[in-house]
All heavy atoms as a GROMACS GRO file, in nm:
protein
  599
    1MET      N    1   3.276  -3.536   2.332
    1MET     CA    2   3.246  -3.436   2.431
    1MET      C    3   3.108  -3.374   2.398
    1MET      O    4   3.088  -3.257   2.413
    1MET     CB    5   3.356  -3.332   2.432
    1MET     CG    6   3.496  -3.387   2.457
    1MET     SD    7   3.512  -3.501   2.587
    1MET     CE    8   3.507  -3.402   2.725
    2ASP      N    9   3.021  -3.460   2.355
    2ASP     CA   10   2.886  -3.418   2.314
    2ASP      C   11   2.783  -3.451   2.423
    2ASP      O   12   2.808  -3.531   2.513
    2ASP     CB   13   2.846  -3.487   2.186
    2ASP     CG   14   2.933  -3.440   2.069
    2ASP    OD1   15   2.907  -3.334   2.017
    2ASP    OD2   16   3.026  -3.516   2.034
    3ASP      N   17   2.665  -3.394   2.407
    3ASP     CA   18   2.555  -3.426   2.498
    3ASP      C   19   2.422  -3.443   2.423
    3ASP      O   20   2.323  -3.472   2.485
    3ASP     CB   21   2.541  -3.325   2.611
    3ASP     CG   22   2.502  -3.184   2.559
    3ASP    OD1   23   2.497  -3.166   2.436
    3ASP    OD2   24   2.478  -3.096   2.643
    4ASN      N   25   2.427  -3.432   2.291
    4ASN     CA   26   2.306  -3.448   2.213
    4ASN      C   27   2.326  -3.555   2.113
    4ASN      O   28   2.400  -3.538   2.009
    4ASN     CB   29   2.269  -3.315   2.145
    4ASN     CG   30   2.142  -3.321   2.065
    4ASN    OD1   31   2.133  -3.403   1.976
    4ASN    ND2   32   2.051  -3.233   2.093
    5ALA      N   33   2.272  -3.674   2.130
    5ALA     CA   34   2.292  -3.788   2.042
    5ALA      C   35   2.258  -3.762   1.896
    5ALA      O   36   2.331  -3.802   1.809
    5ALA     CB   37   2.217  -3.909   2.096
    6GLU      N   38   2.146  -3.695   1.879
    6GLU     CA   39   2.104  -3.669   1.739
    6GLU      C   40   2.202  -3.582   1.662
    6GLU      O   41   2.240  -3.612   1.554
    6GLU     CB   42   1.963  -3.606   1.742
    6GLU     CG   43   1.903  -3.588   1.604
    6GLU     CD   44   1.762  -3.532   1.609
    6GLU    OE1   45   1.685  -3.576   1.694
    6GLU    OE2   46   1.731  -3.445   1.527
    7GLN      N   47   2.248  -3.474   1.726
    7GLN     CA   48   2.338  -3.382   1.663
    7GLN      C   49   2.475  -3.450   1.643
    7GLN      O   50   2.540  -3.431   1.542
    7GLN     CB   51   2.354  -3.256   1.746
    7GLN     CG   52   2.232  -3.167   1.742
    7GLN     CD   53   2.252  -3.040   1.825
    7GLN    OE1   54   2.350  -3.025   1.893
    7GLN    NE2   55   2.151  -2.954   1.825
    8TRP      N   56   2.516  -3.529   1.740
    8TRP     CA   57   2.643  -3.602   1.735
    8TRP      C   58   2.643  -3.694   1.616
    8TRP      O   59   2.736  -3.698   1.533
    8TRP     CB   60   2.662  -3.675   1.867
    8TRP     CG   61   2.781  -3.767   1.880
    8TRP    CD1   62   2.910  -3.730   1.864
    8TRP    CD2   63   2.778  -3.904   1.902
    8TRP    NE1   64   2.992  -3.839   1.882
    8TRP    CE2   65   2.910  -3.950   1.906
    8TRP    CE3   66   2.677  -3.998   1.924
    8TRP    CZ2   67   2.947  -4.079   1.927
    8TRP    CZ3   68   2.715  -4.131   1.947
    8TRP    CH2   69   2.848  -4.169   1.950
    9LYS      N   70   2.536  -3.777   1.600
    9LYS     CA   71   2.528  -3.870   1.489
    9LYS      C   72   2.522  -3.798   1.354
    9LYS      O   73   2.577  -3.842   1.256
    9LYS     CB   74   2.407  -3.964   1.508
    9LYS     CG   75   2.424  -4.062   1.623
    9LYS     CD   76   2.299  -4.143   1.648
    9LYS     CE   77   2.315  -4.227   1.773
    9LYS     NZ   78   2.190  -4.304   1.799
   10LYS      N   79   2.448  -3.687   1.352
   10LYS     CA   80   2.436  -3.611   1.230
   10LYS      C   81   2.573  -3.554   1.184
   10LYS      O   82   2.608  -3.556   1.069
   10LYS     CB   83   2.338  -3.497   1.252
   10LYS     CG   84   2.312  -3.413   1.128
   10LYS     CD   85   2.206  -3.306   1.152
   10LYS     CE   86   2.183  -3.221   1.028
   10LYS     NZ   87   2.086  -3.114   1.056
   11ALA      N   88   2.651  -3.505   1.284
   11ALA     CA   89   2.784  -3.454   1.251
   11ALA      C   90   2.875  -3.561   1.197
   11ALA      O   91   2.950  -3.540   1.105
   11ALA     CB   92   2.845  -3.388   1.376
   12ILE      N   93   2.869  -3.682   1.255
   12ILE     CA   94   2.948  -3.794   1.209
   12ILE      C   95   2.916  -3.825   1.064
   12ILE      O   96   3.005  -3.843   0.979
   12ILE     CB   97   2.928  -3.917   1.301
   12ILE    CG1   98   2.990  -3.889   1.441
   12ILE    CG2   99   2.992  -4.042   1.240
   12ILE    CD1  100   2.950  -3.993   1.543
   13ALA      N  101   2.790  -3.830   1.034
   13ALA     CA  102   2.743  -3.859   0.897
   13ALA      C  103   2.782  -3.751   0.805
   13ALA      O  104   2.834  -3.772   0.695
   13ALA     CB  105   2.592  -3.888   0.896
   14SER      N  106   2.760  -3.628   0.845
   14SER     CA  107   2.791  -3.510   0.761
   14SER      C  108   2.938  -3.500   0.727
   14SER      O  109   2.974  -3.466   0.616
   14SER     CB  110   2.745  -3.384   0.832
   14SER     OG  111   2.788  -3.272   0.759
   15ASP      N  112   3.023  -3.532   0.824
   15ASP     CA  113   3.168  -3.527   0.806
   15ASP      C  114   3.224  -3.656   0.741
   15ASP      O  115   3.341  -3.664   0.717
   15ASP     CB  116   3.239  -3.502   0.938
   15ASP     CG  117   3.207  -3.364   0.992
   15ASP    OD1  118   3.166  -3.274   0.917
   15ASP    OD2  119   3.237  -3.340   1.112
   16LYS      N  120   3.135  -3.751   0.718
   16LYS     CA  121   3.172  -3.881   0.654
   16LYS      C  122   3.288  -3.949   0.729
   16LYS      O  123   3.382  -3.994   0.672
   16LYS     CB  124   3.207  -3.858   0.508
   16LYS     CG  125   3.096  -3.805   0.425
   16LYS     CD  126   3.130  -3.790   0.281
   16LYS     CE  127   3.008  -3.749   0.204
   16LYS     NZ  128   3.005  -3.618   0.158
   17LEU      N  129   3.271  -3.950   0.860
   17LEU     CA  130   3.372  -4.015   0.947
   17LEU      C  131   3.344  -4.163   0.953
   17LEU      O  132   3.235  -4.206   0.997
   17LEU     CB  133   3.368  -3.952   1.088
   17LEU     CG  134   3.384  -3.802   1.088
   17LEU    CD1  135   3.374  -3.749   1.234
   17LEU    CD2  136   3.518  -3.760   1.027
   18THR      N  137   3.437  -4.246   0.912
   18THR     CA  138   3.411  -4.388   0.890
   18THR      C  139   3.460  -4.477   1.008
   18THR      O  140   3.432  -4.594   1.006
   18THR     CB  141   3.480  -4.438   0.762
   18THR    OG1  142   3.620  -4.408   0.771
   18THR    CG2  143   3.420  -4.364   0.641
   19TRP      N  144   3.531  -4.421   1.100
   19TRP     CA  145   3.578  -4.503   1.209
   19TRP      C  146   3.474  -4.515   1.321
   19TRP      O  147   3.376  -4.443   1.319
   19TRP     CB  148   3.711  -4.447   1.266
   19TRP     CG  149   3.704  -4.302   1.310
   19TRP    CD1  150   3.663  -4.256   1.430
   19TRP    CD2  151   3.736  -4.189   1.231
   19TRP    NE1  152   3.670  -4.118   1.433
   19TRP    CE2  153   3.715  -4.073   1.310
   19TRP    CE3  154   3.781  -4.172   1.101
   19TRP    CZ2  155   3.736  -3.944   1.265
   19TRP    CZ3  156   3.805  -4.044   1.056
   19TRP    CH2  157   3.784  -3.931   1.140
   20THR      N  158   3.497  -4.604   1.415
   20THR     CA  159   3.403  -4.623   1.523
   20THR      C  160   3.401  -4.503   1.617
   20THR      O  161   3.507  -4.454   1.656
   20THR     CB  162   3.443  -4.751   1.603
   20THR    OG1  163   3.444  -4.860   1.512
   20THR    CG2  164   3.346  -4.775   1.717
   21HIS      N  165   3.282  -4.462   1.657
   21HIS     CA  166   3.265  -4.346   1.746
   21HIS      C  167   3.196  -4.396   1.874
   21HIS      O  168   3.106  -4.475   1.865
   21HIS     CB  169   3.182  -4.236   1.681
   21HIS     CG  170   3.249  -4.178   1.562
   21HIS    ND1  171   3.316  -4.060   1.570
   21HIS    CD2  172   3.254  -4.222   1.433
   21HIS    CE1  173   3.364  -4.036   1.448
   21HIS    NE2  174   3.328  -4.128   1.363
   22VAL      N  175   3.240  -4.347   1.991
   22VAL     CA  176   3.173  -4.378   2.111
   22VAL      C  177   3.158  -4.249   2.196
   22VAL      O  178   3.241  -4.158   2.184
   22VAL     CB  179   3.254  -4.482   2.195
   22VAL    CG1  180   3.257  -4.613   2.125
   22VAL    CG2  181   3.394  -4.435   2.228
   23SER      N  182   3.055  -4.241   2.271
   23SER     CA  183   3.030  -4.127   2.358
   23SER      C  184   2.932  -4.165   2.464
   23SER      O  185   2.835  -4.236   2.438
   23SER     CB  186   2.981  -4.007   2.284
   23SER     OG  187   2.956  -3.898   2.366
   24ASN      N  188   2.955  -4.115   2.585
   24ASN     CA  189   2.859  -4.130   2.693
   24ASN      C  190   2.762  -4.009   2.698
   24ASN      O  191   2.676  -4.006   2.781
   24ASN     CB  192   2.929  -4.145   2.828
   24ASN     CG  193   3.000  -4.275   2.842
   24ASN    OD1  194   2.952  -4.376   2.790
   24ASN    ND2  195   3.114  -4.280   2.911
   25LEU      N  196   2.789  -3.917   2.610
   25LEU     CA  197   2.709  -3.794   2.596
   25LEU      C  198   2.706  -3.718   2.731
   25LEU      O  199   2.599  -3.663   2.767
   25LEU     CB  200   2.564  -3.828   2.546
   25LEU     CG  201   2.562  -3.893   2.406
   25LEU    CD1  202   2.424  -3.943   2.376
   25LEU    CD2  203   2.616  -3.802   2.299
   26LYS      N  204   2.818  -3.712   2.797
   26LYS     CA  205   2.827  -3.644   2.926
   26LYS      C  206   2.920  -3.520   2.919
   26LYS      O  207   2.961  -3.467   3.023
   26LYS     CB  208   2.885  -3.739   3.030
   26LYS     CG  209   2.793  -3.854   3.061
   26LYS     CD  210   2.845  -3.942   3.171
   26LYS     CE  211   2.748  -4.053   3.201
   26LYS     NZ  212   2.796  -4.137   3.312
   27ARG      N  213   2.946  -3.474   2.795
   27ARG     CA  214   3.032  -3.358   2.771
   27ARG      C  215   3.158  -3.367   2.859
   27ARG      O  216   3.226  -3.468   2.859
   27ARG     CB  217   2.954  -3.229   2.804
   27ARG     CG  218   2.840  -3.211   2.697
   27ARG     CD  219   2.788  -3.071   2.682
   27ARG     NE  220   2.885  -2.967   2.671
   27ARG     CZ  221   2.938  -2.925   2.555
   27ARG    NH1  222   2.908  -2.984   2.444
   27ARG    NH2  223   3.021  -2.826   2.553
   28TRP      N  224   3.193  -3.262   2.933
   28TRP     CA  225   3.317  -3.257   3.007
   28TRP      C  226   3.316  -3.343   3.133
   28TRP      O  227   3.420  -3.353   3.204
   28TRP     CB  228   3.356  -3.114   3.037
   28TRP     CG  229   3.380  -3.038   2.908
   28TRP    CD1  230   3.297  -2.951   2.846
   28TRP    CD2  231   3.494  -3.046   2.826
   28TRP    NE1  232   3.349  -2.909   2.730
   28TRP    CE2  233   3.478  -2.965   2.716
   28TRP    CE3  234   3.616  -3.119   2.837
   28TRP    CZ2  235   3.566  -2.952   2.615
   28TRP    CZ3  236   3.706  -3.105   2.731
   28TRP    CH2  237   3.683  -3.023   2.626
   29LYS      N  238   3.202  -3.402   3.162
   29LYS     CA  239   3.196  -3.493   3.276
   29LYS      C  240   3.217  -3.639   3.237
   29LYS      O  241   3.193  -3.730   3.315
   29LYS     CB  242   3.066  -3.477   3.348
   29LYS     CG  243   3.055  -3.340   3.415
   29LYS     CD  244   2.922  -3.320   3.490
   29LYS     CE  245   2.923  -3.180   3.551
   29LYS     NZ  246   2.796  -3.149   3.612
   30GLU      N  247   3.258  -3.659   3.113
   30GLU     CA  248   3.285  -3.793   3.058
   30GLU      C  249   3.397  -3.856   3.145
   30GLU      O  250   3.506  -3.801   3.164
   30GLU     CB  251   3.334  -3.777   2.914
   30GLU     CG  252   3.410  -3.893   2.857
   30GLU     CD  253   3.330  -4.020   2.859
   30GLU    OE1  254   3.219  -4.019   2.819
   30GLU    OE2  255   3.385  -4.120   2.904
   31PRO      N  256   3.370  -3.975   3.204
   31PRO     CA  257   3.469  -4.037   3.294
   31PRO      C  258   3.609  -4.054   3.233
   31PRO      O  259   3.710  -4.034   3.302
   31PRO     CB  260   3.406  -4.176   3.331
   31PRO     CG  261   3.263  -4.153   3.309
   31PRO     CD  262   3.248  -4.054   3.196
   32ILE      N  263   3.618  -4.095   3.108
   32ILE     CA  264   3.748  -4.114   3.046
   32ILE      C  265   3.818  -3.982   3.029
   32ILE      O  266   3.941  -3.969   3.049
   32ILE     CB  267   3.734  -4.193   2.910
   32ILE    CG1  268   3.680  -4.331   2.941
   32ILE    CG2  269   3.864  -4.196   2.840
   32ILE    CD1  270   3.641  -4.410   2.818
   33ALA      N  271   3.746  -3.877   2.990
   33ALA     CA  272   3.806  -3.745   2.979
   33ALA      C  273   3.857  -3.695   3.110
   33ALA      O  274   3.964  -3.634   3.117
   33ALA     CB  275   3.702  -3.647   2.914
   34LEU      N  276   3.786  -3.720   3.214
   34LEU     CA  277   3.827  -3.678   3.349
   34LEU      C  278   3.954  -3.761   3.389
   34LEU      O  279   4.049  -3.703   3.442
   34LEU     CB  280   3.719  -3.702   3.449
   34LEU     CG  281   3.596  -3.610   3.432
   34LEU    CD1  282   3.482  -3.655   3.523
   34LEU    CD2  283   3.633  -3.464   3.460
   35LEU      N  284   3.954  -3.889   3.361
   35LEU     CA  285   4.066  -3.972   3.396
   35LEU      C  286   4.194  -3.926   3.329
   35LEU      O  287   4.300  -3.926   3.392
   35LEU     CB  288   4.036  -4.119   3.356
   35LEU     CG  289   4.148  -4.223   3.378
   35LEU    CD1  290   4.177  -4.239   3.526
   35LEU    CD2  291   4.108  -4.353   3.316
   36TYR      N  292   4.184  -3.893   3.199
   36TYR     CA  293   4.303  -3.851   3.123
   36TYR      C  294   4.322  -3.701   3.116
   36TYR      O  295   4.408  -3.653   3.044
   36TYR     CB  296   4.298  -3.914   2.983
   36TYR     CG  297   4.326  -4.063   2.986
   36TYR    CD1  298   4.220  -4.153   2.986
   36TYR    CD2  299   4.456  -4.110   2.995
   36TYR    CE1  300   4.242  -4.290   2.989
   36TYR    CE2  301   4.480  -4.248   3.001
   36TYR     CZ  302   4.373  -4.335   2.996
   36TYR     OH  303   4.398  -4.469   3.002
   37GLU      N  304   4.243  -3.628   3.192
   37GLU     CA  305   4.256  -3.483   3.203
   37GLU      C  306   4.242  -3.413   3.069
   37GLU      O  307   4.324  -3.325   3.034
   37GLU     CB  308   4.384  -3.444   3.274
   37GLU     CG  309   4.390  -3.500   3.414
   37GLU     CD  310   4.517  -3.471   3.487
   37GLU    OE1  311   4.611  -3.410   3.427
   37GLU    OE2  312   4.533  -3.513   3.604
   38VAL      N  313   4.148  -3.455   2.990
   38VAL     CA  314   4.119  -3.387   2.858
   38VAL      C  315   4.061  -3.254   2.893
   38VAL      O  316   3.957  -3.244   2.955
   38VAL     CB  317   4.022  -3.473   2.770
   38VAL    CG1  318   3.982  -3.395   2.646
   38VAL    CG2  319   4.085  -3.605   2.738
   39GLU      N  320   4.130  -3.150   2.845
   39GLU     CA  321   4.084  -3.012   2.877
   39GLU      C  322   4.056  -2.932   2.752
   39GLU      O  323   4.018  -2.815   2.760
   39GLU     CB  324   4.190  -2.943   2.963
   39GLU     CG  325   4.207  -3.010   3.098
   39GLU     CD  326   4.328  -2.958   3.176
   39GLU    OE1  327   4.409  -2.885   3.117
   39GLU    OE2  328   4.335  -2.985   3.296
   40GLN      N  329   4.078  -2.992   2.634
   40GLN     CA  330   4.053  -2.922   2.509
   40GLN      C  331   4.030  -3.024   2.398
   40GLN      O  332   4.061  -3.141   2.415
   40GLN     CB  333   4.176  -2.834   2.474
   40GLN     CG  334   4.298  -2.919   2.448
   40GLN     CD  335   4.424  -2.836   2.423
   40GLN    OE1  336   4.430  -2.724   2.465
   40GLN    NE2  337   4.526  -2.894   2.361
   41ILE      N  338   3.977  -2.976   2.289
   41ILE     CA  339   3.957  -3.061   2.173
   41ILE      C  340   4.020  -2.983   2.057
   41ILE      O  341   3.985  -2.865   2.035
   41ILE     CB  342   3.811  -3.088   2.148
   41ILE    CG1  343   3.752  -3.170   2.261
   41ILE    CG2  344   3.789  -3.161   2.018
   41ILE    CD1  345   3.605  -3.194   2.247
   42PRO      N  346   4.107  -3.042   1.973
   42PRO     CA  347   4.148  -3.175   1.987
   42PRO      C  348   4.248  -3.195   2.104
   42PRO      O  349   4.313  -3.102   2.147
   42PRO     CB  350   4.219  -3.206   1.856
   42PRO     CG  351   4.267  -3.075   1.806
   42PRO     CD  352   4.168  -2.973   1.862
   43CYS      N  353   4.252  -3.318   2.149
   43CYS     CA  354   4.348  -3.357   2.251
   43CYS      C  355   4.417  -3.484   2.202
   43CYS      O  356   4.348  -3.572   2.158
   43CYS     CB  357   4.271  -3.384   2.384
   43CYS     SG  358   4.379  -3.427   2.521
   44THR      N  359   4.546  -3.489   2.205
   44THR     CA  360   4.619  -3.604   2.156
   44THR      C  361   4.706  -3.668   2.264
   44THR      O  362   4.749  -3.605   2.357
   44THR     CB  363   4.710  -3.565   2.042
   44THR    OG1  364   4.807  -3.470   2.084
   44THR    CG2  365   4.632  -3.504   1.926
   45PHE      N  366   4.720  -3.799   2.250
   45PHE     CA  367   4.800  -3.880   2.342
   45PHE      C  368   4.900  -3.961   2.264
   45PHE      O  369   4.862  -4.020   2.164
   45PHE     CB  370   4.714  -3.974   2.427
   45PHE     CG  371   4.618  -3.900   2.516
   45PHE    CD1  372   4.491  -3.868   2.474
   45PHE    CD2  373   4.657  -3.860   2.643
   45PHE    CE1  374   4.402  -3.797   2.557
   45PHE    CE2  375   4.570  -3.795   2.726
   45PHE     CZ  376   4.444  -3.765   2.684
   46LEU      N  377   5.022  -3.962   2.308
   46LEU     CA  378   5.125  -4.049   2.251
   46LEU      C  379   5.147  -4.166   2.346
   46LEU      O  380   5.176  -4.143   2.464
   46LEU     CB  381   5.253  -3.967   2.229
   46LEU     CG  382   5.371  -4.037   2.166
   46LEU    CD1  383   5.336  -4.088   2.023
   46LEU    CD2  384   5.493  -3.948   2.163
   47LEU      N  385   5.133  -4.285   2.294
   47LEU     CA  386   5.146  -4.407   2.378
   47LEU      C  387   5.274  -4.479   2.337
   47LEU      O  388   5.309  -4.488   2.219
   47LEU     CB  389   5.027  -4.500   2.357
   47LEU     CG  390   4.890  -4.436   2.373
   47LEU    CD1  391   4.781  -4.537   2.340
   47LEU    CD2  392   4.870  -4.381   2.510
   48ASP      N  393   5.338  -4.541   2.438
   48ASP     CA  394   5.454  -4.628   2.407
   48ASP      C  395   5.403  -4.766   2.371
   48ASP      O  396   5.281  -4.792   2.366
   48ASP     CB  397   5.557  -4.626   2.519
   48ASP     CG  398   5.505  -4.698   2.646
   48ASP    OD1  399   5.402  -4.763   2.646
   48ASP    OD2  400   5.579  -4.688   2.748
   49SER      N  401   5.494  -4.855   2.343
   49SER     CA  402   5.455  -4.991   2.297
   49SER      C  403   5.376  -5.068   2.397
   49SER      O  404   5.304  -5.164   2.365
   49SER     CB  405   5.576  -5.066   2.251
   49SER     OG  406   5.669  -5.081   2.356
   50SER      N  407   5.387  -5.029   2.530
   50SER     CA  408   5.308  -5.100   2.629
   50SER      C  409   5.172  -5.034   2.655
   50SER      O  410   5.096  -5.081   2.739
   50SER     CB  411   5.388  -5.105   2.761
   50SER     OG  412   5.398  -4.972   2.819
   51GLY      N  413   5.148  -4.927   2.585
   51GLY     CA  414   5.017  -4.853   2.603
   51GLY      C  415   5.021  -4.744   2.708
   51GLY      O  416   4.922  -4.683   2.739
   52LYS      N  417   5.139  -4.722   2.764
   52LYS     CA  418   5.158  -4.607   2.863
   52LYS      C  419   5.158  -4.473   2.795
   52LYS      O  420   5.222  -4.459   2.690
   52LYS     CB  421   5.288  -4.631   2.938
   52LYS     CG  422   5.315  -4.520   3.044
   52LYS     CD  423   5.446  -4.546   3.111
   52LYS     CE  424   5.481  -4.429   3.199
   52LYS     NZ  425   5.616  -4.437   3.252
   53VAL      N  426   5.086  -4.377   2.852
   53VAL     CA  427   5.087  -4.240   2.796
   53VAL      C  428   5.222  -4.178   2.819
   53VAL      O  429   5.267  -4.166   2.936
   53VAL     CB  430   4.974  -4.156   2.859
   53VAL    CG1  431   4.980  -4.012   2.806
   53VAL    CG2  432   4.838  -4.214   2.830
   54VAL      N  433   5.294  -4.139   2.713
   54VAL     CA  434   5.426  -4.084   2.726
   54VAL      C  435   5.428  -3.941   2.672
   54VAL      O  436   5.533  -3.873   2.673
   54VAL     CB  437   5.531  -4.167   2.659
   54VAL    CG1  438   5.545  -4.300   2.734
   54VAL    CG2  439   5.502  -4.188   2.511
   55GLY      N  440   5.314  -3.888   2.626
   55GLY     CA  441   5.308  -3.753   2.577
   55GLY      C  442   5.163  -3.714   2.563
   55GLY      O  443   5.080  -3.796   2.530
   56LYS      N  444   5.135  -3.587   2.584
   56LYS     CA  445   4.998  -3.537   2.571
   56LYS      C  446   5.002  -3.401   2.502
   56LYS      O  447   5.084  -3.315   2.539
   56LYS     CB  448   4.930  -3.524   2.708
   56LYS     CG  449   4.788  -3.476   2.702
   56LYS     CD  450   4.728  -3.469   2.840
   56LYS     CE  451   4.592  -3.397   2.835
   56LYS     NZ  452   4.539  -3.366   2.963
   57ASP      N  453   4.916  -3.383   2.405
   57ASP     CA  454   4.900  -3.255   2.335
   57ASP      C  455   5.031  -3.204   2.271
   57ASP      O  456   5.054  -3.087   2.268
   57ASP     CB  457   4.840  -3.146   2.422
   57ASP     CG  458   4.698  -3.183   2.467
   57ASP    OD1  459   4.629  -3.246   2.384
   57ASP    OD2  460   4.655  -3.150   2.577
   58LEU      N  461   5.113  -3.298   2.226
   58LEU     CA  462   5.235  -3.261   2.157
   58LEU      C  463   5.200  -3.234   2.011
   58LEU      O  464   5.124  -3.307   1.952
   58LEU     CB  465   5.337  -3.373   2.168
   58LEU     CG  466   5.382  -3.411   2.310
   58LEU    CD1  467   5.471  -3.540   2.304
   58LEU    CD2  468   5.451  -3.295   2.376
   59MET      N  469   5.267  -3.133   1.956
   59MET     CA  470   5.242  -3.099   1.815
   59MET      C  471   5.377  -3.059   1.752
   59MET      O  472   5.471  -3.020   1.820
   59MET     CB  473   5.145  -2.986   1.801
   59MET     CG  474   5.006  -3.017   1.858
   59MET     SD  475   4.897  -2.874   1.845
   59MET     CE  476   4.853  -2.885   1.673
   60GLY      N  477   5.383  -3.071   1.621
   60GLY     CA  478   5.497  -3.024   1.547
   60GLY      C  479   5.631  -3.078   1.596
   60GLY      O  480   5.647  -3.198   1.612
   61GLU      N  481   5.723  -2.986   1.622
   61GLU     CA  482   5.858  -3.024   1.658
   61GLU      C  483   5.864  -3.100   1.788
   61GLU      O  484   5.940  -3.196   1.802
   61GLU     CB  485   5.941  -2.894   1.670
   61GLU     CG  486   6.088  -2.914   1.658
   61GLU     CD  487   6.166  -2.789   1.646
   61GLU    OE1  488   6.146  -2.714   1.549
   61GLU    OE2  489   6.248  -2.763   1.740
   62GLN      N  490   5.780  -3.064   1.887
   62GLN     CA  491   5.781  -3.137   2.013
   62GLN      C  492   5.739  -3.286   1.995
   62GLN      O  493   5.797  -3.375   2.050
   62GLN     CB  494   5.680  -3.074   2.110
   62GLN     CG  495   5.730  -2.942   2.172
   62GLN     CD  496   5.622  -2.893   2.272
   62GLN    OE1  497   5.503  -2.907   2.248
   62GLN    NE2  498   5.672  -2.835   2.377
   63LEU      N  499   5.642  -3.308   1.908
   63LEU     CA  500   5.593  -3.442   1.880
   63LEU      C  501   5.704  -3.520   1.810
   63LEU      O  502   5.733  -3.636   1.846
   63LEU     CB  503   5.468  -3.439   1.792
   63LEU     CG  504   5.411  -3.577   1.754
   63LEU    CD1  505   5.379  -3.660   1.870
   63LEU    CD2  506   5.291  -3.555   1.661
   64GLU      N  507   5.764  -3.457   1.709
   64GLU     CA  508   5.874  -3.524   1.639
   64GLU      C  509   5.989  -3.562   1.729
   64GLU      O  510   6.043  -3.673   1.724
   64GLU     CB  511   5.923  -3.437   1.524
   64GLU     CG  512   5.823  -3.420   1.410
   64GLU     CD  513   5.870  -3.327   1.303
   64GLU    OE1  514   5.993  -3.309   1.287
   64GLU    OE2  515   5.784  -3.269   1.235
   65GLU      N  516   6.028  -3.471   1.817
   65GLU     CA  517   6.135  -3.495   1.914
   65GLU      C  518   6.102  -3.613   2.006
   65GLU      O  519   6.188  -3.700   2.031
   65GLU     CB  520   6.169  -3.373   1.993
   65GLU     CG  521   6.236  -3.265   1.914
   65GLU     CD  522   6.253  -3.132   1.991
   65GLU    OE1  523   6.216  -3.128   2.108
   65GLU    OE2  524   6.300  -3.036   1.928
   66ARG      N  525   5.984  -3.616   2.058
   66ARG     CA  526   5.939  -3.724   2.151
   66ARG      C  527   5.939  -3.858   2.082
   66ARG      O  528   5.984  -3.960   2.136
   66ARG     CB  529   5.806  -3.695   2.211
   66ARG     CG  530   5.756  -3.792   2.317
   66ARG     CD  531   5.845  -3.794   2.443
   66ARG     NE  532   5.849  -3.667   2.509
   66ARG     CZ  533   5.764  -3.621   2.599
   66ARG    NH1  534   5.668  -3.699   2.642
   66ARG    NH2  535   5.778  -3.504   2.653
   67ILE      N  536   5.887  -3.861   1.960
   67ILE     CA  537   5.886  -3.988   1.882
   67ILE      C  538   6.028  -4.035   1.852
   67ILE      O  539   6.058  -4.151   1.867
   67ILE     CB  540   5.805  -3.971   1.751
   67ILE    CG1  541   5.656  -3.955   1.785
   67ILE    CG2  542   5.828  -4.088   1.660
   67ILE    CD1  543   5.570  -3.917   1.667
   68GLN      N  544   6.116  -3.940   1.817
   68GLN     CA  545   6.255  -3.981   1.789
   68GLN      C  546   6.318  -4.040   1.914
   68GLN      O  547   6.388  -4.140   1.907
   68GLN     CB  548   6.335  -3.856   1.743
   68GLN     CG  549   6.472  -3.891   1.694
   68GLN     CD  550   6.477  -3.982   1.578
   68GLN    OE1  551   6.397  -3.970   1.484
   68GLN    NE2  552   6.570  -4.076   1.579
   69LEU      N  553   6.295  -3.979   2.031
   69LEU     CA  554   6.351  -4.032   2.154
   69LEU      C  555   6.302  -4.170   2.184
   69LEU      O  556   6.376  -4.259   2.227
   69LEU     CB  557   6.322  -3.938   2.272
   69LEU     CG  558   6.396  -3.808   2.283
   69LEU    CD1  559   6.337  -3.717   2.391
   69LEU    CD2  560   6.541  -3.834   2.308
   70LEU      N  561   6.167  -4.192   2.160
   70LEU     CA  562   6.112  -4.322   2.183
   70LEU      C  563   6.172  -4.431   2.089
   70LEU      O  564   6.199  -4.543   2.130
   70LEU     CB  565   5.962  -4.320   2.168
   70LEU     CG  566   5.887  -4.242   2.279
   70LEU    CD1  567   5.741  -4.222   2.240
   70LEU    CD2  568   5.900  -4.318   2.410
   71LEU      N  569   6.191  -4.391   1.964
   71LEU     CA  570   6.248  -4.483   1.866
   71LEU      C  571   6.395  -4.515   1.900
   71LEU      O  572   6.440  -4.628   1.886
   71LEU     CB  573   6.236  -4.429   1.725
   71LEU     CG  574   6.098  -4.414   1.672
   71LEU    CD1  575   6.096  -4.345   1.538
   71LEU    CD2  576   6.030  -4.555   1.659
   72GLU      N  577   6.466  -4.415   1.949
   72GLU     CA  578   6.609  -4.436   1.983
   72GLU      C  579   6.623  -4.529   2.106
   72GLU      O  580   6.721  -4.600   2.121
   72GLU     CB  581   6.677  -4.302   2.009
   72GLU     CG  582   6.697  -4.222   1.884
   72GLU     CD  583   6.752  -4.078   1.910
   72GLU    OE1  584   6.768  -4.045   2.031
   72GLU    OE2  585   6.764  -4.005   1.814
   73ALA      N  586   6.524  -4.521   2.195
   73ALA     CA  587   6.531  -4.601   2.319
   73ALA      C  588   6.505  -4.751   2.290
   73ALA      O  589   6.529  -4.831   2.378
   73ALA     CB  590   6.424  -4.550   2.419
   74LYS      N  591   6.456  -4.784   2.175
   74LYS     CA  592   6.424  -4.925   2.146
   74LYS      C  593   6.547  -5.001   2.117
   74LYS      O  594   6.644  -4.972   2.066
   74LYS     CB  595   6.332  -4.935   2.027
   74LYS     CG  596   6.190  -4.906   2.067
   74LYS     CD  597   6.097  -4.948   1.964
   74LYS     CE  598   5.970  -4.975   2.032
   74LYS     NZ  599   5.896  -5.082   1.988
   0.00000   0.00000   0.00000
C-alpha cells in the first residue's frame, strides 16, 4: 500500500524481509486491494484448499474456530 518506490525498497531492506514483494505503488487504489476490499493493514485472508476466500481479518479465537471447522469438514 505504498506509493514511493525508494522508501518501500528501503523499508524492505531495513526490516530484512526475505520473501518476494510486489506493489503497483498505487496506495489504496491498488486494483487487488480494491478487489479484495482491503481496508486496513495488516489484512489477512484465510483460503480453503481450492483457493476460495473463507475468512477475512480473523484473529485469535475466531481464526482458530474457523480453521477447526475447515479441518472438520474434510
